[in-house]
Structures are given as structure tokens and as C-alpha cells.
The first five atom37 places (N, CA, C, CB, O) and aatype in JSON, in Angstrom:
{
  "aatype": [6, 2, 15, 13, 18, 10, 11, 2, 16, 2, 15, 13, 13, 11, 10, 16, 7, 1, 19, 17, 9, 11, 2, 10, 2, 11, 9, 9, 2, 5, 9, 2, 6, 3, 2, 6, 2, 18, 13, 16, 13, 18, 2, 1, 15, 11, 4, 19, 2, 16, 19, 13, 13, 11, 19, 2, 16, 11, 3, 18, 9, 0, 2, 13, 18, 5, 10, 6, 17, 16, 3, 2, 16, 11, 9, 6, 6, 11, 18, 18, 6, 0, 9, 9, 11, 16, 2, 9, 2, 4, 11, 16, 13, 11, 2, 6, 14, 10, 10, 19, 7, 9, 1, 7, 7, 5, 9, 8, 8, 16, 11, 10, 12, 10, 18, 11],
  "atom_mask": [
    [1, 1, 1, 1, 1],
    [1, 1, 1, 1, 1],
    [1, 1, 1, 1, 1],
    [1, 1, 1, 1, 1],
    [1, 1, 1, 1, 1],
    [1, 1, 1, 1, 1],
    [1, 1, 1, 1, 1],
    [1, 1, 1, 1, 1],
    [1, 1, 1, 1, 1],
    [1, 1, 1, 1, 1],
    [1, 1, 1, 1, 1],
    [1, 1, 1, 1, 1],
    [1, 1, 1, 1, 1],
    [1, 1, 1, 1, 1],
    [1, 1, 1, 1, 1],
    [1, 1, 1, 1, 1],
    [1, 1, 1, 0, 1],
    [1, 1, 1, 1, 1],
    [1, 1, 1, 1, 1],
    [1, 1, 1, 1, 1],
    [1, 1, 1, 1, 1],
    [1, 1, 1, 1, 1],
    [1, 1, 1, 1, 1],
    [1, 1, 1, 1, 1],
    [1, 1, 1, 1, 1],
    [1, 1, 1, 1, 1],
    [1, 1, 1, 1, 1],
    [1, 1, 1, 1, 1],
    [1, 1, 1, 1, 1],
    [1, 1, 1, 1, 1],
    [1, 1, 1, 1, 1],
    [1, 1, 1, 1, 1],
    [1, 1, 1, 1, 1],
    [1, 1, 1, 1, 1],
    [1, 1, 1, 1, 1],
    [1, 1, 1, 1, 1],
    [1, 1, 1, 1, 1],
    [1, 1, 1, 1, 1],
    [1, 1, 1, 1, 1],
    [1, 1, 1, 1, 1],
    [1, 1, 1, 1, 1],
    [1, 1, 1, 1, 1],
    [1, 1, 1, 1, 1],
    [1, 1, 1, 1, 1],
    [1, 1, 1, 1, 1],
    [1, 1, 1, 1, 1],
    [1, 1, 1, 1, 1],
    [1, 1, 1, 1, 1],
    [1, 1, 1, 1, 1],
    [1, 1, 1, 1, 1],
    [1, 1, 1, 1, 1],
    [1, 1, 1, 1, 1],
    [1, 1, 1, 1, 1],
    [1, 1, 1, 1, 1],
    [1, 1, 1, 1, 1],
    [1, 1, 1, 1, 1],
    [1, 1, 1, 1, 1],
    [1, 1, 1, 1, 1],
    [1, 1, 1, 1, 1],
    [1, 1, 1, 1, 1],
    [1, 1, 1, 1, 1],
    [1, 1, 1, 1, 1],
    [1, 1, 1, 1, 1],
    [1, 1, 1, 1, 1],
    [1, 1, 1, 1, 1],
    [1, 1, 1, 1, 1],
    [1, 1, 1, 1, 1],
    [1, 1, 1, 1, 1],
    [1, 1, 1, 1, 1],
    [1, 1, 1, 1, 1],
    [1, 1, 1, 1, 1],
    [1, 1, 1, 1, 1],
    [1, 1, 1, 1, 1],
    [1, 1, 1, 1, 1],
    [1, 1, 1, 1, 1],
    [1, 1, 1, 1, 1],
    [1, 1, 1, 1, 1],
    [1, 1, 1, 1, 1],
    [1, 1, 1, 1, 1],
    [1, 1, 1, 1, 1],
    [1, 1, 1, 1, 1],
    [1, 1, 1, 1, 1],
    [1, 1, 1, 1, 1],
    [1, 1, 1, 1, 1],
    [1, 1, 1, 1, 1],
    [1, 1, 1, 1, 1],
    [1, 1, 1, 1, 1],
    [1, 1, 1, 1, 1],
    [1, 1, 1, 1, 1],
    [1, 1, 1, 1, 1],
    [1, 1, 1, 1, 1],
    [1, 1, 1, 1, 1],
    [1, 1, 1, 1, 1],
    [1, 1, 1, 1, 1],
    [1, 1, 1, 1, 1],
    [1, 1, 1, 1, 1],
    [1, 1, 1, 1, 1],
    [1, 1, 1, 1, 1],
    [1, 1, 1, 1, 1],
    [1, 1, 1, 1, 1],
    [1, 1, 1, 0, 1],
    [1, 1, 1, 1, 1],
    [1, 1, 1, 1, 1],
    [1, 1, 1, 0, 1],
    [1, 1, 1, 0, 1],
    [1, 1, 1, 1, 1],
    [1, 1, 1, 1, 1],
    [1, 1, 1, 1, 1],
    [1, 1, 1, 1, 1],
    [1, 1, 1, 1, 1],
    [1, 1, 1, 1, 1],
    [1, 1, 1, 1, 1],
    [1, 1, 1, 1, 1],
    [1, 1, 1, 1, 1],
    [1, 1, 1, 1, 1],
    [1, 1, 1, 1, 1]
  ],
  "atom_positions": [
    [[0.99, -1.2, -0.07], [0.08, -0.21, 0.05], [0.73, 1.51, 0.1], [-0.69, -0.65, 1.39], [0.12, 2.55, -0.17]],
    [[2.11, 1.33, 0.52], [3.07, 2.15, 0.31], [4.09, 2.22, -0.92], [3.65, 2.01, 1.3], [4.94, 3.1, -1.04]],
    [[3.89, 1.2, -1.8], [4.2, 0.82, -2.58], [4.0, 1.94, -4.0], [3.67, -0.35, -2.42], [2.93, 1.81, -4.6]],
    [[4.89, 2.89, -4.49], [4.9, 3.42, -5.78], [3.9, 2.53, -7.32], [6.59, 3.44, -5.99], [2.95, 2.77, -8.06]],
    [[5.01, 1.34, -7.05], [4.78, 0.4, -8.14], [3.14, -0.15, -8.06], [5.92, -0.89, -7.97], [2.29, -0.04, -8.95]],
    [[2.96, -0.83, -6.57], [1.92, -1.26, -6.24], [0.61, -0.28, -6.53], [2.15, -1.6, -4.97], [-0.49, -0.77, -6.77]],
    [[0.78, 0.82, -6.49], [-0.39, 1.63, -6.58], [-0.38, 2.27, -8.0], [-0.41, 2.71, -5.41], [-1.33, 2.96, -8.38]],
    [[0.89, 1.98, -8.9], [0.38, 2.54, -10.43], [0.53, 1.2, -11.53], [1.57, 4.03, -11.05], [1.07, 1.11, -12.63]],
    [[-0.08, 0.4, -10.84], [0.09, -0.9, -11.8], [-1.13, -1.71, -11.73], [1.36, -1.88, -11.39], [-1.71, -1.61, -10.65]],
    [[-1.69, -2.52, -12.65], [-2.58, -3.13, -12.68], [-2.21, -4.6, -12.18], [-3.08, -2.92, -13.86], [-3.06, -5.14, -11.47]],
    [[-1.19, -5.24, -12.44], [-0.46, -6.56, -12.0], [1.03, -6.48, -12.22], [-1.0, -7.83, -12.82], [1.6, -5.64, -12.93]],
    [[1.56, -7.39, -11.57], [3.29, -7.42, -11.85], [3.49, -8.81, -11.77], [4.39, -6.57, -10.67], [2.6, -9.57, -11.39]],
    [[4.79, -9.22, -12.16], [5.24, -10.76, -12.26], [6.46, -10.31, -11.13], [5.82, -11.51, -14.13], [7.2, -9.32, -11.22]],
    [[6.45, -11.31, -10.08], [7.55, -11.62, -9.09], [8.26, -12.83, -9.33], [7.04, -11.71, -7.76], [7.76, -13.95, -9.4]],
    [[9.63, -12.5, -9.45], [10.87, -13.45, -9.55], [11.64, -13.2, -8.79], [11.57, -13.53, -10.62], [11.78, -12.04, -8.4]],
    [[12.5, -14.33, -8.26], [13.07, -14.47, -6.95], [14.1, -14.0, -7.64], [13.13, -15.81, -6.07], [14.23, -14.26, -8.84]],
    [[14.98, -13.24, -6.93], [16.35, -12.3, -7.36], [17.39, -12.94, -7.81], [0.0, 0.0, 0.0], [18.1, -12.11, -8.37]],
    [[18.0, -14.28, -7.86], [18.72, -15.12, -8.33], [18.48, -15.81, -9.33], [18.96, -15.72, -7.65], [19.41, -16.36, -9.93]],
    [[17.19, -15.95, -9.75], [16.39, -16.66, -10.8], [16.16, -16.24, -12.08], [15.28, -16.83, -10.41], [15.8, -15.06, -12.11]],
    [[16.23, -16.78, -13.17], [15.83, -15.83, -14.56], [15.16, -17.23, -15.27], [17.5, -14.91, -15.67], [15.33, -18.4, -14.95]],
    [[14.37, -16.67, -16.31], [13.58, -17.5, -17.13], [13.93, -17.73, -18.45], [12.42, -17.08, -17.15], [13.63, -16.74, -19.13]],
    [[14.33, -18.44, -18.97], [14.54, -18.88, -20.37], [13.83, -18.54, -21.24], [14.56, -20.0, -20.57], [14.26, -18.03, -22.27]],
    [[12.34, -18.79, -20.98], [11.54, -18.87, -21.73], [10.17, -17.6, -21.53], [11.27, -20.29, -21.62], [8.97, -17.82, -21.71]],
    [[10.82, -16.28, -21.1], [10.19, -15.59, -20.75], [9.2, -15.06, -21.6], [10.81, -14.97, -20.29], [8.03, -14.87, -21.28]],
    [[9.73, -14.82, -22.69], [8.94, -14.17, -24.08], [7.51, -14.96, -24.23], [9.97, -14.47, -25.71], [6.34, -14.57, -24.16]],
    [[8.04, -16.11, -24.44], [6.75, -17.37, -24.48], [5.54, -16.92, -23.54], [7.36, -19.07, -23.78], [4.34, -16.77, -23.77]],
    [[6.34, -16.76, -22.36], [5.1, -16.69, -21.01], [4.49, -15.18, -21.16], [5.93, -16.88, -19.08], [3.3, -14.9, -21.07]],
    [[5.47, -14.33, -21.4], [4.65, -13.15, -21.46], [3.52, -13.06, -22.58], [5.57, -12.03, -21.61], [2.4, -12.59, -22.35]],
    [[3.92, -13.55, -23.82], [3.26, -13.42, -25.03], [1.7, -14.48, -24.62], [4.45, -14.03, -26.47], [0.75, -14.4, -25.4]],
    [[1.61, -15.28, -23.54], [0.68, -16.24, -23.62], [-0.31, -15.46, -22.62], [1.22, -17.78, -23.23], [-1.37, -16.08, -22.5]],
    [[-0.26, -14.41, -21.96], [-0.97, -13.69, -21.15], [-2.01, -12.47, -21.97], [0.11, -13.11, -20.17], [-1.6, -11.44, -22.5]],
    [[-3.38, -12.92, -21.91], [-4.13, -12.2, -22.81], [-4.44, -10.91, -22.12], [-5.34, -12.95, -23.26], [-4.53, -9.86, -22.75]],
    [[-4.65, -11.01, -20.41], [-5.3, -9.76, -19.8], [-4.37, -9.27, -18.59], [-6.88, -10.11, -19.24], [-3.71, -10.07, -17.93]],
    [[-4.36, -8.06, -18.38], [-3.44, -7.79, -17.38], [-3.76, -8.04, -16.17], [-3.07, -6.67, -17.39], [-2.86, -8.07, -15.33]],
    [[-4.9, -8.24, -15.86], [-5.59, -8.67, -14.22], [-5.69, -9.9, -14.1], [-7.07, -8.2, -13.82], [-6.51, -10.36, -13.31]],
    [[-4.86, -10.72, -14.85], [-5.22, -12.23, -14.31], [-4.04, -12.68, -13.24], [-5.25, -13.44, -15.72], [-3.06, -12.0, -12.92]],
    [[-4.24, -13.46, -12.95], [-3.15, -13.92, -11.85], [-2.77, -15.77, -12.23], [-4.04, -13.66, -9.93], [-3.59, -16.68, -12.37]],
    [[-1.5, -15.83, -12.3], [-1.2, -17.01, -12.99], [0.23, -17.79, -11.83], [-0.69, -16.47, -14.86], [1.27, -17.23, -11.47]],
    [[-0.09, -18.75, -11.62], [0.7, -19.74, -10.51], [1.01, -21.19, -10.94], [-0.2, -19.92, -9.15], [0.21, -21.91, -11.54]],
    [[2.24, -21.53, -10.58], [2.38, -22.86, -10.69], [1.89, -23.76, -9.48], [3.72, -23.06, -10.94], [2.24, -23.6, -8.31]],
    [[1.17, -24.56, -9.86], [0.27, -25.04, -8.21], [0.83, -26.91, -8.68], [-2.47, -24.6, -8.16], [0.74, -27.65, -9.67]],
    [[1.43, -26.97, -7.19], [1.42, -28.18, -6.54], [0.29, -28.85, -5.91], [2.23, -28.07, -5.71], [0.51, -29.17, -4.74]],
    [[-1.14, -29.24, -6.47], [-2.06, -29.64, -5.6], [-1.6, -30.75, -4.87], [-3.23, -29.91, -6.21], [-1.98, -30.66, -3.7]],
    [[-0.85, -31.9, -5.11], [-0.52, -32.82, -4.34], [0.26, -32.43, -2.89], [0.2, -33.63, -5.18], [0.09, -32.97, -1.8]],
    [[0.89, -31.68, -3.12], [1.6, -30.78, -1.78], [1.01, -29.46, -1.24], [3.07, -30.31, -2.16], [1.52, -28.67, -0.44]],
    [[-0.29, -29.41, -1.94], [-0.9, -28.05, -1.61], [-0.2, -26.92, -1.51], [-1.49, -28.07, -0.52], [-0.47, -26.2, -0.54]],
    [[0.71, -26.55, -2.34], [1.47, -25.27, -2.14], [1.37, -24.76, -3.63], [3.13, -25.48, -1.52], [0.82, -25.49, -4.45]],
    [[1.87, -23.57, -3.98], [2.29, -23.0, -5.12], [3.43, -22.42, -5.24], [1.57, -22.26, -5.46], [3.88, -21.74, -4.32]],
    [[4.15, -22.58, -6.49], [5.5, -22.0, -6.66], [5.57, -20.22, -6.36], [5.95, -22.39, -8.3], [4.99, -19.43, -7.1]],
    [[6.36, -19.81, -5.18], [6.37, -18.34, -5.27], [8.03, -18.02, -5.63], [5.76, -17.6, -3.71], [8.49, -17.01, -5.1]],
    [[8.78, -18.68, -6.34], [9.61, -18.43, -6.83], [9.04, -17.4, -8.31], [10.32, -19.72, -6.89], [9.49, -16.26, -8.3]],
    [[8.37, -17.68, -9.18], [8.07, -16.87, -9.85], [6.31, -16.95, -10.37], [9.13, -16.96, -10.78], [5.76, -18.01, -10.69]],
    [[5.8, -15.92, -10.37], [4.28, -15.91, -10.52], [3.89, -14.75, -11.24], [3.54, -15.93, -9.18], [4.75, -14.04, -11.74]],
    [[2.55, -14.44, -11.36], [2.04, -13.17, -12.09], [0.93, -12.89, -11.09], [1.49, -13.37, -13.78], [0.39, -13.88, -10.59]],
    [[0.52, -11.67, -10.72], [-0.69, -11.59, -9.89], [-1.34, -10.22, -10.32], [-0.36, -11.66, -8.26], [-0.81, -9.38, -11.05]],
    [[-2.6, -10.15, -9.71], [-3.3, -8.77, -9.98], [-2.79, -8.18, -8.85], [-4.96, -8.69, -10.09], [-2.35, -8.83, -7.9]],
    [[-2.82, -6.85, -8.91], [-2.37, -6.06, -7.99], [-3.49, -5.95, -6.69], [-2.05, -4.71, -8.71], [-3.2, -5.85, -5.5]],
    [[-4.51, -6.0, -7.14], [-5.67, -5.84, -6.24], [-5.54, -6.92, -5.25], [-7.05, -5.9, -6.99], [-5.45, -6.8, -4.02]],
    [[-5.55, -8.39, -6.24], [-5.76, -9.56, -5.18], [-4.57, -10.05, -4.52], [-6.38, -10.77, -5.81], [-4.54, -10.87, -3.6]],
    [[-3.27, -9.27, -5.26], [-2.06, -9.41, -3.97], [-2.19, -8.54, -2.5], [-0.53, -8.82, -4.64], [-1.93, -8.97, -1.37]],
    [[-2.57, -7.45, -2.8], [-2.86, -7.01, -1.46], [-3.91, -7.13, -0.68], [-2.75, -6.02, -1.4], [-3.9, -6.83, 0.51]],
    [[-4.77, -7.52, -1.24], [-5.96, -8.12, -0.34], [-5.86, -9.34, 0.01], [-7.22, -8.09, -0.91], [-6.45, -9.51, 1.08]],
    [[-5.3, -10.5, -0.48], [-4.96, -12.0, -0.15], [-3.61, -12.37, 0.35], [-5.13, -12.81, -1.35], [-3.5, -13.25, 1.2]],
    [[-2.46, -11.68, -0.18], [-0.97, -12.35, 0.16], [-0.03, -11.15, 0.86], [-0.14, -12.95, -1.43], [0.94, -11.35, 1.59]],
    [[-0.61, -9.7, 0.4], [0.7, -8.79, 1.05], [1.22, -9.12, 2.49], [0.27, -7.2, 1.16], [2.4, -9.18, 2.82]],
    [[0.12, -9.32, 3.28], [0.31, -9.14, 4.95], [0.04, -10.35, 5.54], [-0.68, -8.05, 5.68], [-0.32, -10.39, 6.71]],
    [[0.19, -11.41, 4.82], [-0.05, -12.61, 5.27], [0.96, -12.94, 6.46], [0.02, -13.55, 4.14], [2.19, -12.9, 6.37]],
    [[0.1, -13.32, 7.78], [0.54, -13.7, 8.82], [0.35, -14.93, 9.17], [0.23, -13.04, 9.58], [-0.74, -15.42, 8.87]],
    [[1.39, -15.78, 9.94], [0.98, -16.95, 10.73], [2.26, -17.3, 11.6], [0.5, -18.22, 9.75], [3.31, -16.68, 11.45]],
    [[2.12, -18.32, 12.53], [2.9, -18.4, 13.86], [3.27, -19.94, 13.74], [1.94, -17.95, 15.36], [4.24, -20.3, 14.41]],
    [[2.52, -21.05, 12.84], [2.98, -21.98, 12.36], [4.09, -22.15, 11.97], [2.47, -22.22, 11.75], [4.79, -21.16, 11.8]],
    [[4.73, -23.74, 11.63], [5.56, -23.73, 10.63], [5.35, -24.38, 9.04], [6.52, -24.25, 11.23], [5.96, -25.33, 8.56]],
    [[4.55, -23.73, 8.57], [3.54, -23.29, 7.17], [4.4, -22.59, 6.63], [2.06, -22.4, 7.31], [4.79, -21.53, 7.12]],
    [[4.92, -23.18, 5.31], [5.99, -22.32, 4.52], [4.88, -21.55, 3.49], [7.35, -23.39, 3.6], [3.78, -21.96, 3.11]],
    [[5.5, -20.45, 3.23], [4.82, -19.32, 2.4], [4.32, -20.17, 0.93], [6.09, -17.87, 2.04], [3.22, -19.68, 0.65]],
    [[4.51, -20.75, 0.38], [3.84, -21.85, -0.8], [2.61, -22.18, -0.17], [4.75, -23.39, -1.13], [1.54, -21.85, -0.69]],
    [[2.69, -22.94, 1.16], [1.35, -23.32, 1.51], [0.55, -22.12, 1.96], [1.37, -24.37, 2.57], [-0.67, -22.31, 2.05]],
    [[0.91, -21.18, 2.19], [0.14, -20.14, 2.84], [-0.66, -19.33, 1.61], [1.19, -19.14, 3.74], [-1.78, -18.8, 1.63]],
    [[0.31, -19.41, 0.57], [-0.06, -18.92, -0.69], [-1.27, -20.07, -1.45], [1.44, -18.76, -1.58], [-2.23, -19.58, -2.06]],
    [[-1.16, -21.07, -1.37], [-2.15, -21.81, -1.86], [-3.55, -21.8, -0.69], [-1.46, -23.31, -2.16], [-4.72, -22.01, -1.0]],
    [[-3.09, -21.55, 0.52], [-4.51, -21.83, 1.15], [-5.01, -20.37, 0.82], [-4.57, -22.33, 2.98], [-6.1, -20.48, 0.26]],
    [[-4.76, -19.4, 0.91], [-5.08, -17.92, 0.59], [-6.28, -18.09, -0.7], [-3.48, -16.97, 0.04], [-7.43, -17.65, -0.66]],
    [[-5.51, -18.99, -2.04], [-5.97, -18.89, -3.1], [-7.25, -19.64, -3.26], [-5.07, -19.19, -3.88], [-8.16, -19.24, -3.99]],
    [[-7.29, -20.95, -2.43], [-8.4, -21.78, -2.35], [-9.56, -21.2, -1.18], [-7.8, -23.27, -2.01], [-10.74, -21.52, -1.31]],
    [[-9.23, -20.57, -0.33], [-10.4, -19.91, 0.88], [-10.89, -18.58, 0.1], [-9.56, -19.38, 2.69], [-12.04, -18.19, 0.29]],
    [[-10.09, -17.93, -0.71], [-10.5, -16.73, -1.59], [-11.12, -17.18, -2.67], [-9.42, -15.86, -2.04], [-11.96, -16.43, -3.16]],
    [[-10.91, -18.3, -3.21], [-11.61, -18.62, -4.54], [-11.12, -17.56, -5.61], [-13.29, -18.57, -4.38], [-11.85, -17.35, -6.57]],
    [[-9.84, -16.83, -5.48], [-9.62, -16.11, -6.57], [-9.24, -16.66, -8.12], [-8.7, -15.37, -6.13], [-8.57, -17.68, -8.28]],
    [[-9.58, -16.14, -8.86], [-9.4, -16.77, -10.49], [-7.92, -16.64, -10.68], [-10.28, -15.82, -11.87], [-7.27, -15.6, -10.82]],
    [[-7.47, -18.04, -10.64], [-5.96, -18.2, -11.13], [-5.87, -19.18, -12.18], [-4.96, -18.66, -9.99], [-6.57, -20.16, -11.93]],
    [[-5.27, -19.24, -13.2], [-4.44, -19.88, -14.23], [-3.37, -20.24, -14.1], [-4.29, -19.34, -15.11], [-2.6, -19.55, -13.45]],
    [[-2.96, -21.44, -14.67], [-1.75, -21.7, -14.94], [-0.78, -21.51, -16.19], [-1.81, -22.68, -14.68], [-1.25, -21.39, -17.33]],
    [[0.41, -21.49, -15.98], [1.21, -21.13, -17.3], [1.07, -22.14, -18.25], [2.73, -20.92, -17.1], [1.26, -23.34, -18.03]],
    [[0.52, -21.33, -19.91], [0.41, -22.4, -20.7], [1.86, -23.43, -21.04], [-0.17, -21.78, -21.93], [1.88, -24.64, -21.24]],
    [[3.13, -22.34, -21.01], [4.58, -22.85, -21.58], [5.12, -23.01, -19.97], [5.63, -21.52, -22.79], [5.33, -22.09, -19.18]],
    [[5.26, -24.1, -19.8], [6.2, -24.46, -18.08], [7.19, -23.21, -18.29], [7.41, -26.46, -17.89], [7.9, -23.01, -19.27]],
    [[7.06, -22.45, -17.18], [8.54, -21.77, -16.97], [9.96, -22.15, -16.69], [8.46, -21.11, -16.13], [10.37, -22.46, -15.57]],
    [[10.55, -22.1, -17.58], [12.13, -22.78, -17.6], [12.75, -21.8, -16.5], [13.12, -22.67, -19.36], [12.92, -20.68, -16.99]],
    [[13.1, -21.88, -15.3], [13.76, -21.18, -14.41], [15.07, -21.77, -14.12], [13.01, -21.03, -13.31], [15.31, -22.95, -13.89]],
    [[15.99, -20.64, -14.16], [17.3, -21.11, -14.13], [18.12, -20.21, -13.02], [17.92, -21.03, -15.63], [18.17, -18.98, -13.05]],
    [[18.74, -21.04, -12.07], [19.29, -19.64, -11.04], [19.37, -20.79, -9.73], [0.0, 0.0, 0.0], [19.35, -22.02, -9.75]],
    [[19.45, -19.99, -8.8], [19.78, -20.45, -7.15], [18.38, -19.88, -6.32], [21.49, -19.5, -6.4], [17.78, -18.84, -6.59]],
    [[18.12, -20.66, -5.48], [17.06, -20.27, -4.68], [17.36, -20.55, -3.51], [15.89, -20.77, -4.96], [17.91, -21.64, -3.35]],
    [[17.13, -19.72, -2.35], [17.45, -19.95, -1.07], [18.52, -20.56, -1.03], [0.0, 0.0, 0.0], [18.42, -21.54, -0.3]],
    [[19.94, -20.38, -1.67], [21.02, -20.68, -1.55], [21.37, -22.2, -1.76], [0.0, 0.0, 0.0], [22.35, -22.64, -1.16]],
    [[20.66, -22.98, -2.54], [20.52, -24.49, -3.01], [20.29, -24.08, -4.39], [19.25, -25.52, -2.28], [19.77, -23.1, -4.94]],
    [[20.9, -25.29, -4.81], [20.81, -25.53, -6.33], [19.45, -26.7, -6.43], [22.52, -26.22, -7.01], [19.46, -27.8, -5.88]],
    [[18.28, -26.1, -7.32], [17.25, -27.15, -6.91], [16.78, -27.91, -8.35], [15.85, -26.36, -6.07], [16.96, -27.25, -9.37]],
    [[16.26, -29.13, -8.48], [15.93, -29.32, -9.86], [14.77, -30.64, -9.54], [17.48, -29.71, -10.95], [14.98, -31.71, -8.96]],
    [[13.53, -30.13, -10.11], [12.47, -30.7, -9.85], [11.94, -30.65, -11.52], [11.59, -29.94, -8.58], [12.43, -30.09, -12.51]],
    [[10.59, -31.58, -11.33], [10.35, -31.53, -12.96], [9.26, -30.36, -13.34], [9.69, -33.12, -13.55], [8.78, -30.26, -14.47]],
    [[8.99, -29.65, -12.44], [8.28, -28.33, -12.89], [8.85, -27.1, -13.01], [7.34, -28.05, -12.12], [8.34, -26.07, -13.43]],
    [[10.49, -27.39, -12.41], [11.27, -25.91, -12.41], [12.35, -26.69, -12.78], [11.46, -24.82, -10.91], [12.51, -27.82, -12.32]],
    [[13.24, -26.08, -13.74], [14.71, -26.24, -13.95], [15.68, -25.33, -13.43], [14.95, -26.24, -15.22], [15.74, -24.15, -13.76]],
    [[16.6, -25.99, -12.46], [17.47, -25.12, -11.97], [18.97, -25.63, -12.39], [17.21, -25.0, -10.46], [19.13, -26.85, -12.53]],
    [[19.81, -24.96, -12.54], [21.06, -25.18, -13.01], [21.97, -24.38, -12.08], [21.18, -24.82, -14.48], [23.19, -24.39, -12.26]]
  ]
}
């Protein structure tokens, strides 16, 4: 709410600082509307990928910006819970984001994300 950028945009992409996206142009070109939310869901684990997502600014401020919790739940699980609880409209990326880099000081390799 104090951010100049949040006040002056309809939506934004969030990307962890030491990660880049090999197929960013494909992903950006697939998005039709500025106000849509895009996440990568891991339904079996009941969480979403918080390394890279696109979110509507109003939805972000209302549902994610000041999430608080005292248990050992991960932020990926809290975002998933917020999406399910509020039933906000979310889509998945048509093209799998090919993420490359380091997150959390570790090198990760998963089926849905490519880290080198």
C-alpha cells in the first residue's frame, strides 16, 4: 500500500532475485489480460511456486501482501491456502516456466522447474 509501483500498476510478475526465465517471451506472450493471476500449482503438496508468478495487484494486496502465521507452514502453502480460501481466479502458465538459477542458497532440480 506504500509502494509506488503497487499503486500504479494493475498487475506484476514476481521473480526471485537469483533466478531468470529462459522462455520469458513465450510466457509473456501467452497472457491475454493484464488482471489475470498465474501460478504454478502443486496440488498434491497443497502449495504454489513462489519463485515466479504473475498476480493482479488488487488480489495481491487483499490476499497475499500481509499474510501472517505463527506455525511452521511455508509461504508456498500459505499462498495456496489463500487462493483456495478466497476462490480468486488463477490460471496456470500454458508454457512451463524454465527457471534457471539459485533459490534459497541451494541448487534445485524438479520436474516443474529447471534450476542449473
